[in-house]
N, C-alpha and C positions, 0 to 999 in steps of 0.2 A: 373484594370477591376474585378472584380469575376471571378473566373475559376470554372470550375464545374467538381469536382472530386467525386468519384464513388466509393461503394469499394462492392464486390460479396459476394451475399446472404444475403445482408441487403438494406432493402427498405427503403431511406429517411425518415426521422421521425419516426422510429421505435424505438422501447426501446431495448436498448442492451442488449444482456446475455451474460453470462462469457462462454466460450469454444464453442460459434457461430460459432468459425472456421472450426471445427471438424463437419464431412456429419452426416446425420441423421440418418444413420444404425448407427456408432461410437459410439454416444451420446444414443443412444438405447444400446447397448451393454454395455455401462460403468455406466450409471445409471438407480441406484433404481426412483429417485425422480431428476428432469432435474432441475438446476441453472434456478431460476423465473428471467425473465426481472426485467429492473430496468432504471429509469431517476432519471435527479438533481431534482426532485421535490417528491421525495419518502421520507419517514422521514431522519432525521440525524442519528439516531441510523445505520441503514439499510445502508445508502451511505457509510458511517466511514468504515462498515466491507466489503463492493463491492468494494473500493479503491483496495486491491488485492495489485499486484505489479504495483509502480505509477513508470514510465518511465522518465526520466528527459533526455528534449534534449536542445541543445543552442538555443537560441533565434536569433543567428546571423546565422544560417543553412541557407545557399539560398535557397532551396527544403526544407522549415519549413511546409507549410499547408500538400505537398506530401508527407513529412515522417510523418506527422500526420495521415494522410487517412489510411496510407500504414499500419500503426503500427496500427490502428482499424481493418483492416481486419484482421490480423497476431493474433488477440484475444488480443492484451493493451486495459485494460480498463480504465487507469488512466495515463494521461501523465501532466507533467508541462515543461511549455516553460520559462528558466531559463535566466533568466538578470540581475545573480550576480557570482556566481563563475567561472561559461562556457564564460563568457563574457568581455571584457581589456575593461577598465575605460574606453577607448577612442572610442569604441563602443558602448557606451549604449543607446547612443539615435536610431541611427543610428536601433539596435538589437529591442529597444520597438518598434520604427515603423513598425517592419519587424512582430513582434508579433500580433501586432493590425489588420495587415494587413492578418495576417496568420488565424486569429478567424472572420474576417469579410469571408473571403474566403470560410472560413468550414461550415459558416451557411447554413441549408439546405441541409449539405450532411450527410450521416447516422456518420460520426464521430464526427458531434455535438450533439451527444448522450453519447459519451465519459465524463469522468468527466475531464473538462481541466482548469489545473492551472495557473496561470504568478508567478515566482516567481521575485520579487522586491528587490528592495534594501532599496528603503524608502516608507513613506506616500507618498511622494510628485507624486512616481510612479506611484501609484493606482489612483490619481485625476487626473494625464494626461492619463493615460489610458479610466479612464470613459469618461473624454470628447473626446477623439477621436474615441472610439469604435462605430461602427453603427450598421449594421447586427449584427457581432459575440459577441453582447452581449449574444444569443440564445445560443452560443457555449460556455460560459466561465461558470464556475463554481465557481470559487473563486481565492485566493491569496495563495503564500506562503510565510511566512517573516521569513526568515532567520535573526540568528545572535539573539532569539526575548530574549528580557530580559523585568521583571515588570517596570525598565525604561524607555523604549521607546516604548512598545509593545501599549501604550493606543492609542498614535496615528494612528500607523496602522490600529487598530482595530476600529476607529473611520471614518478614510476615507474608510472602507469598508463598516461601516453601511451607510455611505453616498452614495457610489455608487450603493450600492443595491436599493435606494430611487429613484437615477436619473435613473440610467436604467429599475426601477420596478421589479426588478429579485433578489431573495434572494440569495446573493452572501457569499462565505463559508471564513474562516480563516484557514489555517493550517500552527502554528508555528513550527519554526526550533528551539529547544532547545539544546546549542552547544555555547554558549558563557562561556566566563572564569568565570564569576561571578556565575553559576552555576558550572561550572567542580571542581572549587577550594575548597576543603570540610569547611573550614571556614568562608564563605559567602554562602555555599550550603540549607539549609536548611531556611535560612531565605529568601531567592531568591526562592524558589520553593513555600512559603508559601505564597508570595506575589503575584507568579505566577498565582497561585492556586485559588488567591480571584479576582485577573484580569480576568482570564478565566472564572470564575463563572459570572461573571457580565454580560459575553458578549457569553454564554453558546449556544443561540441558532444561532451564528458563527460560533461556534470553531465545526468544523468539525472532526480534528482529530491533535493531537499532535507528529510532528514528532522529531525524534530522530537524532544530526549532528553528528557523534561517529566519522568520520576524521577532522572534526576542534578542537575534545578536545583530538584526540591522539595527534596532534600538536602542542597543547600547553606544554606536555612532551616530544617533540620531538620522538614520538613514530609513526609507523606504522606496522600494525600486518599483517603479512607474512600471506599468502596465506594456509600454513597448520593450522593455528589455529583460532576461530573463536574472534570475538568481546567480547566475555565472557571469552576467556582466557587473555584478558587484564584488568587487576584489577583496575586501576585507573579508567577507563572509565562503568566497569562492576559496580564498586558503582556506580555510577552518574545513568547509568539505574536503577538500583535499588531502589535508591532516589524517580525518575519521575515515576515508577510506583507507588512507594509507595504513592505519595502524589496526583497522576495525573489520576492513573488507576484505581481507589480503585469503587466496586461494589454498592455502598451505596448510589447511586444519585448522587454523584459530581465528578464521574470522567470522564474520556473522552476514548475513543480509543487512544494506542498509538499504532504507526507502528514502525517497524523495522529499524537500520541505511544500508546503503548502501554497496555492497558487492565490492568489487574493482577489483576485477582477473575476466579474461575470457580467459586468451591461457594457455598454456604448460609450464612447468616448471621444473626442477631437483627437487624431491622429498627428505626431509629429512625424514618425517613419513609415516608411510604405510597412504595406503587411506582411507579415513573413510565413505566407503560404503560396507556393505556387500555385501559377492556375492551370500547369500541362495536366498535372494529375487529375485534375477533377473535371477537364475539358476532355479529358479521354472516356472519362466514368459518366457524361455528363450531368454535372453534378456542381455545374459553375454558380449554381445559385445556393447554392447547398455551400460554397465554399465561401457566399457574399455574405451569409448567416454565421460562420464558422467566425467569419472576421469583427463581425458586428458585435460579437459577443467577447471579445477578446481571449477566443479561445486559439487564434495562430500562437499567439504568444504562447499560452499551455504547452500546445502540443512543440513549439520548437522546447520549451525546456524540456518535455518529458524524454525528446531528444537528443538531449544534452544528457540529462540523467542518466540512459542508457550509457550514453559512453564513457561519462564517467564511472561506471561500474554501481551504479543508484537504479535497485527495483522498486516498481509500487511506488507511490505517494499518496501524503496526505492531502484531503480535498475536504472543504467548507460549503462546496455544494453541488447537488446533485447532477448539474451540467457536466462537472469535471471527470466524471467516474468514465463514461464513455471512449474520450480521449486516452483516458491512462491504460483503459480496457483494449482499445483495438491496435493500441502500438504494445501491445504487451502480448497479444498475440502470433504465433511463428508463422514466419513468412514460409514458402515452400521452396524458395531456394537454400535459406538459413537452416532450416530444416535437413535438405539430402546436403550441405555441407557438414554437418553436428556428425548425421550417420557417417558422414565419408571419412571424419578424422579420428571418430568413435572405435571405425573398424579397422583402423592400424593399431597395430603396438609398436612398431621397428622402427620409427621415426620415418625421415624424409620428409618430400615435398610430393603433393597430388596437384595437379591442375582441377580446379572444381568443375565440378560436372559440367555449369554454366555458362564455363569457359570463358569469366570476367574475372579471375582472382587467384590466386594462391595460398593454397590451405600446406600447412605446414603442422605434422603431425603432432608433435610436444609442443611447441608455442598457443598453441590453440586448443590444445585438449580441454583446459578448466575451459574455456569459452563455450565447447560443444556440449560441455555435460551442465552449462548452465541453460543451454538452449534447450537440452533435450528436457531438463527440470519444467522449466516455462512450456514448453507444449504439451507437456501432460495437465499441465493447471490450464494454461488459456486454446489447446489445438494448435493445429497447424490449417493454415488456408491453402486454398486449392491453387494450382499456378495459375497467374491470374490474378487473383484476387489482394487487393490494396488494401491501406487503413483505411482507404476513402469509402469501399464497399461497405467495410462493417461498419463507420460511423455513420452512413447512410443510412442502412438496414437497423441500427439502431435508434435512428433519429424519428425514422417513417413508422418504425412499428405501430 
């Protein structure tokens, strides 16, 4: 029986908007240009950026539909129902049935406007879900394919294309790159080149490319400490650099690449000093809030998100609801970024302009792709008012 699940402040059938959980007065105080609504019928490029923090939930969770609906009301805009690592081998069939039931239950509710995916183990599971899914097709955005390789990926891509035809809805694939053939140096370049060719042949199906750093760390017996970011683990950061090099190009051949998961969310004894400066929080009278972030290891997450952005990566896989706000707060475009992007996109003859903020040089040709990316992010996450920082956003999200 389909259960009715509603979420406050969101009408059924309404396109969803990032930061919708904030009250209108708070949104007006924070945003110069508020985030624009999106649905899974938007352009592939905009949806890929709008993913933001993609929260995983085990497919065998007993309150699966209720959990997804609750996370939607809390501001999570993309989720993955996991049938792989989070589910024991002898529970996969039950979890698959639970995923189908949850999607059918969510159809016609506000949560159906989220970007919802199922993480499958095989192409056969894609076909099984397609054959058993009812009204839930309206809630399904696509499939996440773990351990994606050039040798095995084509079958799943074909299965998703067939599912789109059967269900009468365009469904997306998000491959997860985490396999040994990719991690090991001697096979990496050949594998990435072949994957690039395979994904190019299915470009309209591929929403984004995800990076599975935990599996790659495991290949070398590594688990990174919470005082470090994934970019401090050189054997994995080298793989990420190669993935961006092959698949993140801005020449029309690349894809949005999302950041790997941050594994920690509880207090611990520290070896190194916290990674958040005190000044931005003191200026916003949020010193105590900074201490709370540090105590939950979110200072490390914030640093890793900043390094994701610096390395051409957008969005992030998350495993805990507390990780969503930091990802989204740092995705919002500042007034300064937006003004620089507008100035750069407004010129088409090349040359150099001084930033209107008087603190940097804007080169119209080299910075143009960056500016276009900023404009797309501004559409999904909004532009904050001058003087508003990620601290203001985080504080508002924490105290709502």
